[in-house]
C-alpha positions as CSV (number, residue, x, y, z in Angstrom):
1,M,-15.2,-1.3,7.8
2,S,-14.8,-4.2,5.4
3,K,-13.4,-7.5,6.5
4,F,-9.6,-7.5,6.4
5,R,-7.6,-9.8,4.2
6,F,-3.9,-10.2,4.6
7,T,-2.3,-9.6,1.3
8,S,1.2,-9.0,-0.2
9,R,0.3,-5.3,-0.2
10,T,-0.1,-5.4,3.5
11,K,3.5,-6.4,3.8
12,A,4.4,-3.6,1.4
13,R,2.5,-1.1,3.5
14,K,4.1,-2.3,6.6
15,R,7.6,-2.0,5.1
16,A,6.7,1.5,3.9
17,A,5.5,2.4,7.4
18,D,8.8,1.1,8.8
19,V,10.8,3.5,6.5
20,V,8.5,6.4,7.4
21,F,8.9,5.5,11.1
22,E,12.7,5.4,10.8
23,A,12.7,8.8,9.1
24,D,10.6,10.2,12.0
25,Q,13.1,8.7,14.5
26,R,15.9,10.5,12.7
27,G,14.2,13.8,13.2
28,M,12.4,14.1,9.8
29,G,9.7,16.5,11.1
30,R,8.4,18.3,8.0
31,N,11.6,17.7,6.0
32,P,10.8,15.0,3.4
33,E,14.5,14.9,2.3
34,V,15.3,12.7,5.4
35,L,12.7,10.2,4.2
36,R,14.1,10.3,0.6
37,D,17.6,9.7,1.9
38,I,16.5,6.6,3.9
39,L,14.6,5.3,0.9
40,R,17.7,5.6,-1.2
41,Q,19.6,3.6,1.4
42,R,16.9,0.9,1.6
43,R,16.9,0.5,-2.2
44,V,20.5,-0.7,-2.0
45,V,20.1,-4.4,-1.5
46,T,22.7,-6.2,0.6
47,A,23.0,-9.8,1.7
48,A,21.4,-8.9,5.1
49,Q,18.4,-7.2,3.6
50,T,15.4,-8.1,1.5
51,P,14.5,-5.6,-1.2
52,L,11.7,-3.2,-0.7
53,P,8.6,-4.2,-2.6
54,E,7.9,-1.8,-5.5
55,Y,4.7,-0.7,-3.9
56,S,6.6,0.2,-0.7
57,V,8.9,2.4,-2.8
58,Q,5.8,4.0,-4.4
59,I,4.3,4.7,-1.0
60,V,7.4,6.2,0.5
61,E,8.1,8.4,-2.5
62,G,4.4,9.5,-2.4
63,V,4.6,10.3,1.3
64,A,7.7,12.3,0.8
65,D,6.2,14.3,-2.1
66,H,3.0,15.1,-0.2
67,L,4.3,15.1,3.4
68,R,3.0,18.6,4.4
69,R,-0.4,18.0,3.0
70,I,-0.7,14.6,4.6
71,D,0.5,15.9,8.0
72,S,-1.9,18.9,7.8
73,L,-4.9,16.5,7.4
74,I,-3.7,14.3,10.2
75,S,-3.1,17.2,12.5
76,A,-6.5,18.6,11.8
77,R,-8.3,15.4,12.7
78,A,-6.1,13.9,15.4
79,K,-7.1,16.7,17.8
80,V,-3.9,16.5,19.7
81,A,-1.4,19.3,20.6
82,G,1.4,18.3,18.3
83,F,2.6,15.2,16.6
84,D,4.7,14.3,19.6
85,R,1.5,13.3,21.3
86,I,0.9,10.6,18.6
87,A,2.7,7.3,18.9
88,A,5.4,7.3,16.2
89,V,4.3,4.0,14.7
90,D,0.6,5.2,14.6
91,L,1.7,8.3,12.8
92,A,3.8,6.4,10.3
93,V,1.0,4.0,9.4
94,M,-1.5,6.9,9.1
95,R,0.8,8.8,6.8
96,V,0.8,5.7,4.5
97,A,-2.9,5.4,4.6
98,V,-3.6,9.1,3.9
99,W,-1.3,9.0,0.9
100,E,-3.3,6.0,-0.4
101,M,-6.5,7.9,0.1
102,L,-5.2,11.1,-1.5
103,E,-3.1,9.8,-4.4
104,N,-4.0,6.2,-5.0
105,S,-7.7,6.0,-4.4
106,E,-8.4,4.7,-8.0
107,D,-6.3,1.6,-7.2
108,V,-7.1,1.3,-3.4
109,P,-10.5,2.3,-2.1
110,A,-10.3,4.4,1.1
111,V,-12.1,1.8,3.1
112,I,-9.3,-0.8,2.3
113,A,-6.6,1.7,3.1
114,I,-8.1,2.3,6.5
115,D,-8.7,-1.4,7.2
116,E,-5.1,-2.1,6.3
117,A,-3.8,0.6,8.6
118,I,-5.9,-0.7,11.5
119,S,-4.6,-4.2,11.0
120,I,-1.0,-3.0,10.9
121,V,-1.3,-1.0,14.1
122,K,-3.1,-3.9,15.8
123,S,0.1,-5.9,15.4
124,L,2.6,-3.1,16.2
125,S,1.0,-0.6,18.6
126,T,-1.1,-0.4,21.8
127,H,-4.6,-1.7,22.3
128,S,-6.1,1.8,21.9
129,A,-4.3,2.5,18.7
130,P,-6.8,0.8,16.3
131,S,-9.7,2.9,17.5
132,F,-7.7,6.1,17.4
133,V,-6.3,5.4,13.9
134,N,-9.7,4.4,12.7
135,A,-11.3,7.6,14.0
136,V,-8.6,9.9,12.5
137,L,-8.5,8.2,9.1
138,D,-12.3,7.9,8.7
139,A,-12.6,11.7,9.4
140,I,-10.0,12.4,6.8
141,R,-11.8,10.1,4.4
142,K,-15.0,12.0,4.8
143,D,-13.1,15.3,4.3
144,I,-11.6,14.0,1.0
145,E,-14.9,12.6,-0.2
146,A,-16.9,15.7,0.6
147,P,-18.0,17.9,-2.4
148,A,-16.4,20.9,-0.6
149,W,-13.0,19.2,-0.9
150,S,-13.3,19.0,-4.7
151,R,-14.3,22.7,-4.8
152,R,-11.4,23.7,-2.6
153,S,-9.0,21.8,-4.8
154,A,-10.4,23.4,-7.9
155,E,-10.4,26.9,-6.3
156,S,-6.8,26.4,-5.3
157,E,-5.8,25.5,-8.9
158,D,-7.8,28.5,-10.2
159,T,-6.2,30.8,-7.6
160,A,-2.7,29.6,-8.6
161,S,-3.5,30.2,-12.3
162,D,-4.9,33.7,-11.6
163,R,-1.9,34.5,-9.5
164,D,0.5,33.5,-12.3
165,K,-1.5,35.5,-14.8
166,R,-1.5,38.5,-12.5
167,F,2.2,38.3,-11.9
168,A,2.8,38.1,-15.7
169,E,0.6,41.2,-16.3
170,E,2.4,43.1,-13.5
171,D,5.7,42.2,-15.0
172,F,4.6,43.6,-18.4
173,E,3.2,46.8,-16.8
174,D,6.5,47.3,-14.9
175,S,8.6,46.8,-18.0
176,A,6.3,49.3,-19.9
177,E,6.7,51.9,-17.3
178,M,10.5,51.6,-17.0
179,P,12.3,54.8,-18.1
180,L,14.5,54.6,-21.1
181,T,18.1,53.9,-20.2
182,E,21.2,55.3,-21.9
183,T,21.5,51.9,-23.7
184,S,17.9,51.9,-24.9
185,V,18.2,55.5,-26.1
186,A,21.4,54.6,-28.0
187,M,19.7,51.6,-29.6
188,R,16.8,53.8,-30.7
189,E,19.2,56.3,-32.2
190,D,21.0,53.6,-34.1
191,M,17.7,52.3,-35.4
192,S,16.6,55.8,-36.5
193,M,19.6,56.1,-38.8
194,D,18.3,53.3,-41.0
195,M,14.6,54.3,-40.9
196,S,12.5,56.7,-43.0
197,V,10.6,59.6,-41.5
198,E,7.3,57.7,-41.9
199,D,8.8,54.7,-40.1
200,L,10.0,56.8,-37.2
201,E,6.6,58.5,-36.9
202,E,5.0,55.0,-36.8
203,L,7.5,53.8,-34.2
204,D,6.9,56.9,-32.0
205,E,3.1,56.3,-32.2
206,L,3.6,52.6,-31.2
207,L,5.8,53.6,-28.3
208,G,3.3,56.2,-27.2
209,E,0.6,53.5,-27.0
210,Y,2.7,51.4,-24.6
């Protein structure tokens, strides 16, 4: 990994990880609303608090928006039986780093996100945490950078588009096959009073096609 340099963004990442850690301690689980609630509280500045850096806010909002996807990636690569087997501080830091790799890679290269995460856990966690975090995040980085990842993302978008189109077609078919109700019959009779024979024949032909 590249040589680590302490920057103002390191502090922002650590502050973001603190918020994510607190949300986890409050039983966040897979519910991002807990994280959003704590973020709203932290954005209210008091005399006893320093304001969250804007990048911290961006990170926490991003983690909340993509929590399930982030946790799925971590779970797949951590190779442990449940998040309760991961130290809470390590999990919070990894969630921050994975968001950066997923959603902010144009601004922050993956290698920097990983280096920052390792440096933060070195100061906060156990002596074995850096190697564990490095292994998990590097495996996730390789997943994201693999061509298969791009294909899966594109296929997911295509699948969603096809599904929406199919649902729309099914809705149209269902409406076309619905029997005429008393109301629709009455409307048709009202229309027929103002239409010529030729118009009625054309209307019947059109209705027959549907």
